[in-house]
NUDOTOR-210024 format. One record per residue: residue in three letters; x, y, z of N, C-alpha, C in turn. Coordinates in steps of 0.001 Angstrom, whole numbers, plus 500000, padded with zeros to 6 digits. Example, Ala and Ser with C-alpha at 12.3 -4.5 7.8 and 13.67 -1.06 7.14 Angstrom:
// residues 2
Ala513190494310507800512300495500507800513200496700507800 Ser512850497750507080513670498940507140512900500030507870 
This chain:
// residues 584
Met806044564019152134806403565508151968805606566137150906 Ala805302565338149780804387565918148796803016566222149328 Val802609565331150148801244565507150725801210566762151689 Asp802324566934152501802509567999153396802684569358152558 Ser803308569275151498803495570483150699802027570904149980 Ser801326569965149498799963570247149039799064570772149960 Thr799235570229151312798328570724152384798721572044152727 Arg800004572399152815800353573814153068799904574660151990 Ala799930574350150770799514575219149667798023575485149797 Ala797249574426150145795810574506150193795553575469151339 Arg796246575397152423795909576343153664796348577628153281 Lys797377577887152492797754579161152128796729579779151168 Arg796137578918150252795029579522149463793710579759150342 Gly793671579056151432792505579210152172792653580343153233 Arg793605581132153093793747582238154053792915583407153786 Phe791855583219153044790831584209152924790332584489154246 Arg790030583624154993789480583832156340790392584760157209 Pro790108585871157418790948586879158131790983586461159577 Ser792187586324160168792312586037161388793177587180162199 Ala793528588125161450794177589338162017793242590385162705 Leu793646590881163684792832591911164383792825593131163734 Trp793681593360162677793631594635161927792406594843161206 Leu791533593939160992790237594181160330789336594956161163 Thr789646595022162495788732595917163419789225597424163418 Leu790460597676162679790983598867162687790062600046162134 Pro789241599813161009788400600862160532787396601307161555 Gly786721600151162222785712600458163179786349601082164401 Ala787487600657164861788113601308166026788420602787165707 Leu789066603078164554789218604529164243787998605323164204 Phe786933604732163599785710605375163549785100605813164924 Leu785200604844165909784718605018167197785606606042168002 Ile786898605876167737787780606789168416787498608330167925 Ala787212608393166573787049609758166054785650610400166445 Phe784681609474166491783322609922166658782541609594168032 Leu783350608930168766782867608626170156783747609056171229 Leu784999608457171250785887608668172365786368610184172459 Ile786778610688171311787384612033171215786262613105171528 Pro785117612926170899784085613928171222783598613837172660 Ser783499612548173121783060612443174500783967613149175444 Phe785384612920175282786351613491176189786270615089176022 Gln786141615612174857786019616972174651784843617553175265 Leu783819616800175211782512617322175982782639617385177499 Leu783253616167177968783413616159179425784422617073180012 Ser785441617404179187786432618344179534785823619729179863 Leu784784620108179067784100621375179169783510621497180688 Ser783141620586181252782693620517182634783784621054183722 Phe784917620949183283785991621524184207786553622787183835 Glu786046623369182804786665624666182361785646625919182768 Asp786335626878183231785590628154183587785076628735182172 Arg783861629070182074783358629661180856783956631004180466 Ala784382631816181506784974633041181185786523632991180925 Thr787130632233181802788565632255181809789221631102181069 Gly788472629938181039788999628784180616789871627898181520 Ala789878628536182931790655627869183792790021626588184357 Phe790793625761185054790222624475185556789334624898186869 Thr788268624322186937787195624627188054786421623385188202 Leu785884623340189494784772622336189859783558622949190205 Asp783314624183189792782147624889190226780876624220189699 Ala780916623678188464779677623045187920779239621784188927 Phe780168621068189254779919619848190110779540620324191487 Ile780055621333192080779704621767193351778244622315193319 Arg777884622988192233776598623448191972775594622234191991 Ile775908621249191232775025620054191157774846619395192572 Leu775932619179193223775981618473194583775612619259195780 Asn775470620576195515775299621480196653773860621573197084 Gly773035620549196639771621620678197051770703621411196001 Gly769498621514196332768675622258195470768008621312194433 Val767590622019193271766987621291192119767861620237191455 Tyr769183620590191261769963619626190568770219618311191361 Thr770375618451192698770516617300193548769306616493193434 Arg768126617143193512766935616491193526766684615647192300 Val767048616314191113766830615624189774767850614563189725 Leu768952614649190224770010613580190168769413612429191024 Phe768958612566192225768379611546192914767218610872192319 Asn766277611723191668765139611250191070765502610410189831 Thr766577610769189065767062609922187935767431608572188364 Phe768297608476189452768855607236189879767665606329190411 Leu766720606915191145765476606316191608764716605630190519 Ile764414606480189484763560605975188370764290604898187675 Ala765568605091187429766370604055186748766410602742187517 Leu766565602908188879766660601654189685765254600959189736 Gln764252601759189831762860601151189852762417600641188571 Thr762883601242187452762688600686186110763396599341185942 Thr764625599287186388765492598036186296764851596808187087 Ala764430597214188347763855596292189182762511595802188570 Gly761703596710188037760440596198187431760621595372186205 Cys761625595687185413761822594858184153762380593462184630 Leu763143593409185616763707592040185989762590591256186743 Leu761743591999187599760866591247188389759719590830187399 Phe759315591529186354758172591080185568758654590309184327 Gly759929590666184040760324590090182747760942588625182937 Tyr761381588422184193762043586992184519760998585847184246 Pro759837585929184852758885584896184667758577584694183194 Leu758511585747182320758268585630180952759350584907180317 Ala760568585358180492761709584696179892761855583263180362 Tyr761518582971181565761619581554182127760500580680181409 Trp759343581304181131758242580500180516758720580306178966 Leu759270581245178396759619581089176984760788580054176791 Ala761720580069177852762818579099177719762270577693177803 Arg761168577444178431760588576119178580759781575712177455 Gln759658576618176468758858576087175324759792575418174264 Ser759073574754173317759779574220172199760388575311171421 Gln761454574950170583762192575881169737761203576677168872 Arg760201575958168201759411576485167264758369577432167939 His757826577041169137756776577705169785757512578995170406 Gln758792578828170876759385579931171419759686581067170423 Arg760048580660169163760341581598168162759006582410167755 Leu758011581642167559756700582342167326756203583210168371 Thr756452582884169518755923583716170704756807585031170744 Met758165584774170538759068585888170666758693586976169587 Leu758032586758168510757575587717167577756765588806168366 Phe755932588317169319755053589346169976755847590134171069 Val756936589575171533757837590275172412758792591356171750 Leu759211590789170609760235591631169946759595592787169160 Leu758313592671168743757631593702167967757610595036168909 Pro757166594817170160757339596157171137758621596666171225 Phe759683595671171205761004596077171446761604596881170186 Trp761119596662168991761551597473167888760722598625167671 Thr759504598744168258758721599921168101759245601137168944 Ser759260602250168268759829603439168920759264603724170269 Ala759973604189171165759540604636172550758519605841172295 Leu758910606606171333758053607827171088756776607444170707 Val756566606360169835755322605844169464754414605385170555 Lys755071604511171334754433603929172493754091604854173487 Asn754866605792173824754561606847174880753384607794174364 Phe753453608089173125752251608861172496750981608206172807 Ala751005606822172515749737606027172606749389606009174082 Trp750289606003175029750032605993176471749398607385176812 Leu749887608439176159749300609753176391747859609820176121 Val747418609107175129746000609123174748745301608131175613 Leu745763607015175864745030605975176559744796606278178143 Leu745959607001178743745817607415180169745338608648180394 Gly745050609455179357744401610813179557743216610838180256 Arg742732612127180611741537612115181408740264611579180875 Asn740261611578179492739161611019178805739746609731178006 Gly740642609171178396741094608028177818740395606707178206 Ser740478605751177397739741604438177653740192603684179010 Val741470603773179331742000603206180563741392604008181784 Ser741441605208181767740822606045182806739268605792183009 Ala738641605605181814737138605400181826736887603852182442 Leu737791602955182151737619601600182714737776601596184083 Leu738846602269184557739186602235186018738088603063186877 Ala737509604116186144736496604843186952735301604072186983 Ala734951603259185977733814602432185978733929601387187109 Leu735192600913187379735433600035188373735461600521189738 Gly735318601838189769735351602520191198736713602868191810 Val737788602897190869739097603123191330739265604595191575 Glu739712605126192639739936606490192851741162607010192024 Gly741190608256191632742211608840190824742360608357189555 Ala741206607708188896741262607309187488741416608367186563 Asp741019609592186916741170610729185973742479611532186073 Ser743414611030186818744719611672187003745813610712186910 Leu745829609841185835746855608828185693748121609552185074 Leu748038610538184331749242611176183837749873612108184670 Phe751189612372184309752066613417184969752377612934186506 Asn752675611719186722753092611370188043754225610326187985 His754755610153189160755861609294189259755569607792188769 Ala754453607286189225754186605930189088753994605619187510 Thr753363606667186871753095606449185416754393606445184590 Val755323607260185092756671607382184371757417606039184513 Val757315605441185730758123604213185908757366603112185183 Phe756119603102185221755255602208184433755634602212182818 Ala755641603328182291755825603434180839757347603154180528 Met758253603474181366759674603069181222759883601576181289 Val759263600946182348759237599493182388758573598867181178 His757629599476180752756823598796179440757879599039178276 Thr758584600092178234759510600335177063760724599319177138 Met761293599139178345762512598439178572762316596939178712 Leu761142596472179207761016595073179512761291594113178408 Pro760882594383177097761319593403176029762839593300175922 Leu763599594433176114765078594307176121765626593324177139 Ala765046593503178392765465592565179484765148591027179138 Val764091590806178540763609589469178200764562588972177108 Val764875589787176072765777589413174958767129589021175527 Ile767640589733176481768954589498177125768959588259177914 Met767911587993178799767862586942179683767664585637178994 Leu766836585636177885766374584401177399767568583491176767 Pro768542583970176130769620583145175605770361582422176773 Val770502583002177924771225582423179045770267581221179498 Met769085581499179643768143580400180154768024579307179134 Asn768131579598177785768079578555176820769295577612176947 Arg770478578059177442771559577259177562771565576389178906 Ile770672576533179697770702575781180993770167574417180682 Asp770779573315181004770361572033180781769093571679181575 Ala768072571239180901766771570912181573767009569643182552 Asn767941568801182033768210567659182816768633567867184249 Leu769235568989184528769742569327185891768556569334186888 Gly767346569894186476766324569950187271765742568455187572 Asn765707567687186526765320566354186722766233565528187597 Ala767509565855187523768517565176188454768068565600189820 Ala767859566912190086767618567317191409766380566672191932 Gly765297566488191176764208565746191460764416564335191966 Thr765329563705191302765713562292191705766396562263193114 Leu766902563377193556767731563472194746766669564091195818 Gly765393564304195505764466564545196556764017565998196496 Ala764476566814195633764109568286195568762795568419194837 Asn761939569300195367760762569537194601760988570659193507 His760014571157192828760269572147191734760766573432192288 Ala760254573883193415760799575032193992762228575056194362 Gln762593574012195037764073573917195467764967573727194235 Ala764485572942193258765329572808192084765453574167191320 Phe764504575001191364764530576188190652765487577222191406 Trp765318577339192713766028578337193417767484577950193635 Arg767728576634193770769197576195194005769973575859192875 Ile769285575588191729770024575252190495769772576183189324 Tyr768481576271188912768094577096187761768475578602187974 Phe767946579105189006768128580654189428769570581054189341 Pro770502580391190085771938580818190011772493580746188749 Leu772165579688187813772743579562186553772147580709185546 Ser770952581223185900770451582242185116770932583672185464 Met771615583773186561772024585054187021772901585958186120 Pro773768585379185423774510586287184434773648586964183436 Gly772535586227182899771646586912181962770748587923182765 Val770404587721184010769662588687184745770631590012185065 Ala771799589696185379772659590831185755772979591609184422 Ala773167591015183311773432591698182011772246592495181618 Ala770974591966181828769801592785181546769617593936182447 Gly770002593682183720769988594760184682770829595822184328 Val772078595613183939773099596614183605772546597440182482 Leu772252596782181334771802597518180121770500598384180316 Val769583597797181031768377598396181342768636599714182170 Phe769413599553183248769758600704184149770476601827183299 Ile771476601414182532772166602423181692771334603166180780 Ala770428602429180082769573602958179115768599603922179876 Ser768115603537180975767131604310181805767688605642182292 Leu768952605624182480769588606957183009769380607999182047 Gly769541607857180800769432608788179802768047609093179248 Phe766989608562179678765656608721179276765238610159179414 Phe764506610673178348763987611937178475762581611975177789 Ile762273611099176917761023611157176191759878610780177163 Thr760021609749177896758916609345178731758683610391179854 Pro759601610762180634759390611791181736758848613143181069 Met759257613466180015758837614765179318757380614616178831 Leu757030613522178356755646613387177821754566612919178959 Leu754945612100179855753996611448180793754358611928182174 Gly755326612651182548755703613107183789755473614485184048 Gly755485614920185268755471616346185581756801616931186096 Ala756731618038186706757988618660187005758780617864188003 Arg758040617205188856758728616328189920759450615117189400 Glu759087614698188087759656613554187644760780613916186547 Thr761252615200186544762443615568185570763558614641185841 Met764244614314184692765471613460184820766637614231184249 Leu767844613652184387769103614218183924769101614633182441 Gly768507613704181669768561613864180142767731615270179913 Gln766683615438180653765881616701180294766785617934180720 Leu767464617865181874768316618942182395769346619138181252 Ile769984618261180697771129618514179828770441619115178466 Ile769293618719178041768744619278176935768518620818177242 Met767966621055178406767616622471178861768839623333178892 Gln769949622819179613771006623609179694771926623869178430 Ile771827623025177510772605623151176287771686623739175212 Asn770516623288175018769673623887173926769030625225174288 Gln768581625381175407767981626587175749768842627585176461 Leu769560627170177458770287628176178156771892628329177707 Gln772241627436176679773613627452176153774734627386177260 Asn774383626737178332775312626587179498776002625140179254 Trp777064625223178470777693623854178104778558623477179336 Gln778988624216180123779768623818181376778910622919182271 Leu777744623452182664776747622782183471776240621468182763 Gly775861621660181577775281620516180761776301619368180632 Ser777580619815180529778637618764180309778818618041181687 Ala778693618835182827778978618231184193777838617250184482 Ile776551617531183996775455616638184151775803615375183422 Ala776298615536182145776626614364181353777746613468182001 Val778655614194182649779680613488183439779082612504184410 Met778127613066185125777372612232186099776838610955185449 Leu776275611116184293775569609901183687776657609016183199 Val777704609437182601778841608550182197779438607855183370 Ile779876608625184433780432607988185484779530606816186136 Thr778284607136186183777379606090186807777460604890185847 Ala777277605120184534777250604025183586778599603204183631 Leu779714603876183710780959603158183740781144602454185166 Ala780660602969186135780746602347187589779978601106187522 Thr778640601199186870777821599995186772778474598938186000 Cys779032599322184858779725598309183962780965597649184734 Phe781724598447185534782842597981186190782542596980187242 Val781388597097187951780980596187188962780530594960188279 Tyr779789595060187114779287593884186324780469593076185881 Asp781557593741185456782593593179184772783445592308185815 Arg783557592856187067784256592182188105783529591032188634 Val782219590953188490781364589810188876781190588749187714 Phe780753589258186562780462588372185520781408588363184327 Gly781935589525184047782656589694182763781850590278181721 Leu782301591338181028781471592125180089781125591343178857 Ser781986590228178604781679589382177398780356588628177526 Ala779902588510178745778659587815178976777480588524178320 Ile777553589817178089776581590529177518776291590080176131 Ser777292589678175372777172589202173839777122587739173867 Gln777791587015174796778008585454174667776908584841175275 Gly775937585559176080774770584971176634774991584238177965 Gly776108584297178470776371583651179692777771583767180234 Ala777953583736181512779209583714182159779087583095183499 Ser780130582670183976780126582110185447780468583271186426 Met779788583249187557779942584300188489781307584050189232 Ser781894585185189531783156585120190226782981584555191585 His784092583839192032784073583222193387784264584233194397 Gly783551584122195483783833585222196568782662585317197365 Pro782621586281198328781483586576199217780179586729198482 Leu780202587463197358779000587795196685778254586503196222 Arg779074585653195688778552584350195305778050583557196406 Arg778728583444197471778289582681198628776970583171199248 Leu776927584706199196775715585234199811774480584966198842 Gly774731584965197455773729584679196475773109583334196644 His774139582428196895773637580919196964772858580806198313 Tyr773325581419199299772645581323200616771104581873200533 Leu771018583086199908769749583627199629768836582824198825 Ala769374582183197780768674581468196898768220580079197597 Gly769020579642198454768704578434199175767523578606200058 Arg767681579814200911766532580177201795765223580389200932 Ala765418581051199754764094581344198991763635579902198507 Gly764508579037198170764075577712197717763229576915198806 Asp763749577106200158763127576419201190761695577036201440 Ala761695578316201369760380579000201626759378578717200589 Cys759867578757199270758894578367198098758593576916198148 Ala759498575992198564759192574645198682758009574379199708 Met757939575148200824756925575116201758755629575504201105 Leu755639576613200368754460577105199704753977576200198730 Glu754810575581198036754492574556196948753767573397197557 Leu754286572864198743753579571839199418752130572298199954 Phe752051573421200427750786573931200946749845574111199719 Ala750334574629198564749444574792197464749020573387196949 Ala749795572430196881749535571094196416748436570463197250 Arg748522570658198589747522570121199513746234570847199291 Leu746309572144199083745007572935198966744441572806197617 Phe745101572778196521744508572823195282744675571508194510 Gly745579570728194973745920569396194262747207569560193431 Gln747910568485193318749219568454192547748932568777191145 Gly749737569761190642749814570147189341748475570906188857 Arg747720571409189788746469572219189382746844573626188987 Leu747947574100189368748259575469189147749204575770188000 His749358574689187181750455574936186077749891575951184995 Trp748619576356185190748130577418184189748486578819184560 Leu749076578918185790749319580398186211750432581020185401 Leu751514580324185170752657580872184378752342581247183027 Pro751737580325182189751287580650180903750275581855180743 Thr749346581824181757748424582885181748749093584326181970 Tyr750031584179183019750775585471183214751638585991182080 Ala752143584986181373752997585318180215752265585992179056 Trp751087585448178839750244585977177757749559587375178145 Leu749165587535179326748664588758179733749748589872179717 Leu750932589522180014752162590453179911752365590775178471 Ile752302589790177617752574590021176144751371590999175690 Ala750207590670175978749006591579175675749327592997176130 Leu749855593271177244750053594580177786751089595304176957 Leu752231594477176561753232595016175768752693595561174374 Leu751776594824173886751182595079172559750078596093172639 Leu749527596358173808748394597240173948748535598543173250 Pro749509599297173540749594600716172937749954600604171417 Ile750465599549170888750778599351169493749529599175168841 Val748614598238169394747388597906168687746395599022168800 Ala746385599756169977745364600854170233745730601951169300 Leu746936602154168850747310603303168106746748603294166600 Val746490602113166080746062602016164646744541602712164613 Pro743546602254165352742292602984165254742188604430165519 Met743246604903166350743174606271166692743523607135165421 Ala744416606581164549744698607260163228743635607358162299 Phe742544606608162452741458606626161533740276607452162101 Thr740451608154163050739398608976163602739043610155162578 Asp737611610463162676737196611500161867737192612808162633 Ser737551612731163911737544613941164776738900614662164643 Thr738833615938165190740069616679165270740801616376166418 Phe740328615587167368741068615304168509741159613658168686 Leu742113613279169285742406611797169513741667611177170532 Ser741077610025170275740453609190171294740463607750170943 Phe740344606930172006740273605474171634739150604819172449 Pro738302604214171805738149603998170253737466605205169720 Pro737788605640168468737185606787167763735612606568167511 Gln734915607663167590733462607466167371733189607313165924 Gln733734608047164987733677607759163552734985607584162931 Tyr735107606877161839736271606506161221736457607184159888 Ser737682607551159574738064608269158379739551608196157968 Thr739843608312156701741167608303156276741787609757156116 Arg741061610783156595741447612160156273742844612484156753 Trp743180611866157830744474612400158473745604611621157754 Phe745437610482157112746376609897156288746636610692154924 Ser745463611203154464745515612028153256746207613277153535 Glu746085613863154696746753615160155205748323614853155266 Tyr748556613695156015749953613284155991750680613210154700 Leu750010612536153723750598612182152504750750613524151645 His749910614495151899749919615781151117750580616945151890 Ser751302616463152947752071617507153673753501617507153257 Pro754047618538152586755562618531152310756397618287153456 Leu755986618794154519756805618740155785756958617240156255 Trp755810616547156393755745615145156808756524614249155720 Val756087614472154489756764613605153438758167613772153276 Ser758763614995153400760203615203153402760944614628154629 Ala760324614613155689760804614080156962760948612555156722 Thr759850611880156231759828610489155996760940610009155013 Leu760912610767153871761961610366152930763366610525153404 Arg763606611584154209764933611888154825765272610741155740 Ser764241610240156502764544609177157378764847607906156627 Phe764295607618155555764657606371154805765996606547154209 Ala766240607694153661767586607867153071768735607737154097 Ile768590608405155274769564608326156380769551606962157007 Gly768501606312156980768365604917157605769139603961156753 Leu768903604070155445769702603165154446771155603429154383 Ser771498604659154534772919605019154546773536604500155806 Thr772953604706156901773380604197158189773524602775158242 Ala772558602016157655772644600563157681773804600046156879 Leu773976600670155718775175600235154827776524600464155497 Leu776786601647156112777938601982156726778187601244158034 Thr777035601084158744777197600215160010777650598852159655 Val776945598211158720777180596818158393778544596625157956 Leu779033597569157055780393597387156584781401597480157659 Ile781259598402158590782306598424159738782189597407160676 Ala780897596950160956780635595900161892781108594510161421 Thr780854594380160068781259593101159402782723592824159498 Leu783529593902159106785041593713159273785407593479160784 Ala784853594205161614785234593989162967784865592757163545 Ala783578592266163276783173591063163759784057589950163200 Leu784367589973161904785063588887161249786545588911161881 Gly787084590033162067788493590041162595788471589524163999 Leu787436589891164803787444589409166198787146587937166305 Ala786175587410165433785813586102165433786919585109165133 Arg788017585677164387789011584832163873790330585180164696 Thr790192585753165733791418586120166610791139585852168050 Gln792254585337168682792137584932170157793538585432170701 Asn793514586734171271794586587154171857794157588129173035 Arg795129588655173671794931589613174802794052590939174441 Leu794260591334173146793682592578172775792141592353172349 Ser791770591176172197790375590886171872789335591513172771 Gly789638591352174073788680591772175062788591593435175005 Leu789771594064174699789663595537174647788954595974173417 Val789179595340172388788546595574171044786931595429171298 Phe786629594274171949785152594093172141784511595215172916 Leu785183595559174068784744596569174963784593597863174142 Leu785529598209173154785401599476172443784177599459171660 Phe783935598339170976782751598313170066781433598315170892 Met781498597967172201780282597990173102780066599294173729 Ala781164600176173595781052601480174274779970602343173962 Pro779518602366172770778313603190172483776991602728173266 Met776986601492173631775914600945174363775994601312175830 Ile777217601652176252777497602012177626777231603540177863 Val777688604278176891777470605704176938776011606167176705 Pro775324606743177484773942607201177158773919607916175808 Pro772825607715175098772740608253173610772701609754173760 Ile772209610373174736772054611796174845773525612460174872 Val774329611734175593775698612273175719776394612077174445 Ile776184611053173610776768610882172370776290612007171397 Ala775039612347171425774419613327170515774992614568170856 Ile775133615006172061775718616325172493777171616413172103 Ala777914615374172473779331615310172128779552615561170641 Leu778792614825169766778942615053168402778544616267167859 Phe777500616882168480777074618181168160778129619270168476 Tyr778895619044169578780018620096169933781168619893168856 Leu781435618739168502782454618278167540782137618769166127 Phe780876618428165676780443618936164302780227620385164083 Ala779967621015165149779897622514164976781300623060164537 Lys782377622463164826783663622915164333783888622578162885 Phe783221621782162285783518621205161056782242621465160079 Ser781408622241160512780167622591159715779279621369159312 Leu779330620362160167778390619153159884777170619156160625 Val776885620172161448775588620265162136774501620741161004 Ala773291620202161068772275620477160154772622619844158737 Thr773325618652158775773683618024157539773164616477157767 Asp772924615914156682772534614438156639773706613559156975 Leu774864613972156546776036613225156897776332613260158377 Gly776157614325158978776361614353160473775316613443161157 Ile774042613427160730773115612495161368773437611085160984 Val773871610729159830774258609402159442775424608915160542 Ile776365609737160689777597609395161499777033609047162938 Gly776140609994163415775769609738164848774854608502164901 His774041608184163946773217606952163941774142605756163852 Thr775140605835163066776025604787162906776723604453164253 Val777097605520164991777809605204166379776874604454167165 Ile775582604939167207774549604270168172774070602976167656 Ala774135602681166320773650601304165832774629600337165786 Leu775968600775166002777070599819165784777132598714166785 Pro776941598860168089777082597771169084776133596620168743 Ile774886596765168557773931595588168473774202594945167101 Thr774499595719166125774799595112164748776169594282164832 Phe777179594837165546778374594152165820778107592769166479 Val777331592844167603776997591635168298776278590539167369 Ile775443590990166656774712590139165734775672589536164715 Leu776509590187164247777510589729163166778528588869163781 Leu778997589278165060780002588515165760779407587052166007 Ala778151587065166520777560585638166802777380584843165407 Thr777221585635164335777086584882163128778483584281162701 Phe779357585092162753780839584615162332781407583541163405 Lys780998583732164514781420582629165552780805581318165312 Gly779619581373164821778774580196164533779099579633163182 His779876580314162365780168579785161052781254578622161196 Asp781086577620160307782154576609160294783255577062159263 Trp784401577455159646785488577900158845786145576794158048 Arg786026575644158545786638574418157833785980574318156322 Leu784899575019156095784265574898154816785224575626153838 Glu785773576787154290786652577608153361787997576755153146 Gln788391576011154088789625575131153882789312574163152824 Ala788057573449153016787691572467152068787588573049150642 Ala787040574203150519786910574859149176788437575170148548 Ala789341575514149481790633575837148955791332574586148616 Thr791105573434149253791776572142148836791149571711147409 Leu789955572198147112789399571757145911789701572736144673 Gly790609573718145113791172574675144042790465576038143999 Ala789555576301144812788881577654144782789758578696145209 Asn789777579862144582790575580915145057789883581804145987 Pro790412582583146858789808583435147835788503584018147480 Trp788459584747146347787292585429145861786152584450145582 Arg786519583450144874785412582491144574784865581800145902 Thr785761581533146855785360581034148076784402581958148845 Leu784796583276148779783932584319149446782542584246148863 Leu782448584364147392781110584358146762780270583141146869 Arg780986581971146699780194580716146621780063579964147932 Val780820580282149041780814579577150266780458580471151474 Thr781235581446151635781043582257152833779833583119152823 Leu779640583895151825778502584870151761777162584079151792 Pro776867582980151061775649582352151142775281581828152464 Leu776364581457153344776169580875154559775903581931155673 Val776402583124155430776332584222156470775405585265156082 Lys774621585179154945773804586145154370772600586516155255 Gly772176585463156045771123585719157062771512586736158161 Gly772739586467158640773325587429159626773602588854159084 Leu773964588787157924774231590128157288772950590909157117 Leu771965590189156533770658590923156422770117591302157683 Ala770235590406158735769710590799160080770395592143160579 Gly771797592018160484772470593401160764772079594551160043 Leu771736594385158726771358595555158030770035596108158360 Val769027595136158561767773595587159036767835596141160371 Thr768592595558161324768656596128162695769222597510162705 Ala770211597791161888770960599064161804769867600154161242 Phe769098599600160240768216600627159586767117600969160706 Leu766667599966161385765568600260162434766114601213163462 Gln767368600959163983767868601760165009767985603245164424 Ser768285603375163269768377604687162602767003605391162393 Phe766081604618161908764875605075161484764050605668162569 Glu764202605089163735763443605435165041764284606255165915 Glu765501606666165626766448607439166516765895608981166591 Leu765866609466167759765471610839168026766492611667168413 Thr767319611317169395768271612124170078769276612833169169 Val769804612009168364770851612575167308770250613654166427 Ala769032613192165960768355614217164958768025615473165762 Met767716615380166998767429616661167718768552617741167677 Phe769744617074167931771013617938168116771647618303166727 Ile772006617175166125772838617185164794771990617795163728 Gly770643617538163760769741618095162720769696619606162669 Gly769959620210163872769916621606164054768668622313163781 Gly767564621583163819766227622056163512765996622278162042 Met766868621982161172766759622172159816766627620880159010 Lys767369619916159434767351618629158845766362617609159749 Thr765103617642159361764151616992160216763844615537159719 Thr763972614646160652763714613276160419762267613044160863 Leu761806611912160492760369611563160920760236611577162406 Pro760975610774163211760927610954164628761012612437165187 Lys761900613217164597762073614634165025760782615440164780 Gln760091615166163581758921615896163266757762615354164127 Met757700614098164457756739613625165448756917614197166786 Trp758156614314167243758529614930168503757993616375168537 Asp758361617087167508757968618585167533756475618561167534 Asp755682617755166823754266617776166809753708617486168203 Val754338616578168927753912616225170243753980617447171144 Leu754952618151171084755279619340171943754415620495171622 Leu754162620661170264753387621881169883752018621645169733 Gln751493620478169164750100620194168986750051618665168712 Val749075618055169556748816616623169450747612616434168513 Ser747948616272167208746869616176166319746800614690165657 Pro745573614354165031745565613023164490746552612825163396 Val747132613820162739748151613583161743749260612824162355 Leu749585613141163697750660612413164427750360610958164529 Ala749129610674164724748691609259164945748835608634163513 Ala748483609261162517748701608656161032750148608501160883 Ala750936609375161237752450609225160975752980608009161847 Ser752399607836163070752824606758163917752472605405163242 Val751342605302162721750925604133162100751741603836160919 Val752205604764160207753120604650159045754446604073159610 Val755008604664160644756185604207161307755956602736161730 Leu754862602454162390754538601160162798754572600032161778 Leu753911600476160607753927599599159438755245599327158867 Ile756056600346158769757387600121158201758167599169159238 Val758168599523160588758908598723161477758359597240161559 Thr757012597050161459756578595689161524756990594968160252 Thr756991595520159093757457594926157818758888594528157991 Leu759686595401158316761103595106158512761412594171159551 Phe760575594151160575760739593239161740760642591723161221 Phe759569591654160424759305590261159952760387589895158974 Val760929590774158159762030590467157332763301590154158180 Leu763389590716159254764434590475160323764296589047160747 Glu763140588620161192762940587381161702763145586232160719 Arg762648586541159451762858585611158352764392585408158066 Ala765098586552158216766619586446157916767410585793159018 Arg766688585821160216767625585390161373767975583842161079 Pro769346583519161404769752582160161059768960581147162069 Ala768681579972161511767943579120162241768829578579163534 Gln768128578419164683768849578072165749769068576574165788 Arg770365576170166430770901574823166265770753574279167763 
């Protein structure tokens, strides 16, 4: 009895570890106030007559009644689907190759994949604007090779899809890789002992097991692609207009909130429908947990049938290639493909650096003469410097607020297992499901009522909403991987909750906390959409200033600013990698 009494007392002292779901309450209230309520208010505008306030479906009838809106709607879905297909098609072999590497080699190689992932789409698309221009190096190279149309690479459908695939492909690889890392390599060896060759083992065993990761990557890439506006606006023409551009035009330029909200409804409905289908097949928790089993039913049987037929076809090709080239002579193909793809991902980032050191008043790659004059102009410009300092201040404030909310939520969810956990998880993933442009416009409509437009606080709140999901996932994985028995051991040795927190818990999870802090800062520092709307044209962040410069004048100062952004992102990226917990 004495032992039982002391054990109960130790457990009571060890109840620092929060297991109640109420720890998620601050984050839930934050998202309800600044995501759900503003989104519902915005979406309700699409059903209100602007003159009378009566219920109407005129905006949706206008969109679906043919003409330019229907064409843009179809074009948006087409580009999003093509981008998703391209990311999965080209990203899967890279993720497969990475999964087969040793842990050390995989982590080093992932540095080159993640750097483009954390580099702003605005910076990369600006580099493509120069490289693919009429006088760009890519155009010159293709013209030298005799390729027709080398002088007209910009402002067409193929270029928009290419640039969007380039931007989103690292995200697809990052999502697919954890699932592939969990697949037992011995399964392929077992299939070989039963007579299957490499192709049959891959298609019948490995590929079906990797499908949850492929589907999760497809869902997130598709949803993110729906709200794109930077790439089609910079690299596309009028025929490549997407819904995000229409929303900006209707609300910013025409002040037509009803039609702009109706277009936003289309985006949200599509995103939710996509997530619903994915949830029915895999379960939304697979997005963060790195895997899930497919649901049983016709879809799974069809998938196994198609994988089996693909395995048979590839097995025949493997036998033919072995007879033609010899057994094992083509093993160099996959590593070569992987490194060429990584080089392509890094190309616009690497090419941007010498552009900023040009001595000319126009951008070219490579520059004919080098100079630091544009960096000097950047550093002596009050406009650029103030935008940079504001981005730092907003980024740091966003990071601290995001980590505080996400830490409490992740801690509470990691220590709780009940029926509400799934709903709470879905709520914290909601900002990843709703396109960022919808979030920005919804907050603009809400903040206009409380004088928060054109304020740093308004931008911080918007950035926190957008940065919260990925930070939450990082911290949730950190707390789920933490051994909570250590807190119990500390309690049995007489440590009080506060001492246990400082001496045991925080030292063990500090890597995850720092990773979440850096991730949230990077999300904020490179975010453009919220700054465009909530900034109100008065509170200019560095991405917003760069965007304005791209639209008004493409000067080498912009390239210098892009290099500054790249330097900051690269530095923080390596800090993030050093802080990442070691894989077990």
